C-alpha positions in Angstrom: 0.0 -0.1 0.0 1.3 3.3 -1.0 1.4 5.7 2.0 2.4 9.0 0.3 -1.1 9.9 -0.8 -2.3 9.4 2.7 0.7 11.3 4.1 -0.2 14.4 1.8 -4.0 14.2 2.6 -3.0 14.4 6.2 -0.5 17.2 5.6 -3.3 19.2 3.9 -5.5 18.7 6.6 -2.9 19.7 9.2 -2.3 22.9 7.0 -6.2 23.5 6.9 -6.3 23.3 10.8 -3.5 25.8 10.8 -5.5 28.3 9.0 -8.4 27.6 11.1 -6.4 28.3 14.4 -4.9 31.4 12.8 -8.5 32.6 11.8 -9.7 31.9 15.2 -6.9 33.6 16.9 -7.3 36.8 15.2 -11.1 37.1 15.9 -11.9 39.9 18.3 -13.1 37.3 21.0 -11.6 34.0 20.2 -13.1 30.9 21.4 -10.7 29.2 23.6 -12.5 25.9 23.7 -12.8 25.8 19.8 -9.1 26.8 19.7 -7.9 23.9 22.2 -9.9 21.4 20.0 -8.4 22.5 16.7 -4.8 22.4 18.5 -5.6 18.8 19.8 -6.7 17.6 16.2 -3.6 19.2 14.7 -1.2 17.6 17.2 -3.0 14.2 16.5 -2.6 14.7 12.7 1.1 15.7 13.3 1.8 12.6 15.3 -0.1 10.4 12.6 2.2 11.8 10.0 5.3 11.2 11.9 4.5 7.6 12.4 3.7 6.9 8.9 6.7 8.8 7.6 8.9 6.7 9.6 7.3 3.4 8.5 
C-alpha cells in the first residue's frame, strides 16, 4: 500500500487546521474551547504523519 497519498492528505488537513487556528486567534473574541480542540486535532494529525513517515 502506498502511504504517500495518505501522508499528503494528512498534511493538507494539518495545514487547513493551521489556517483555522490562525483565523480563530485573530477574531475579536477567540473561542478558547474551539482553539483547544483545533490544536488537539492538529497535534493528532502531526503524530499520525510522523508515524507514517517513519514506516
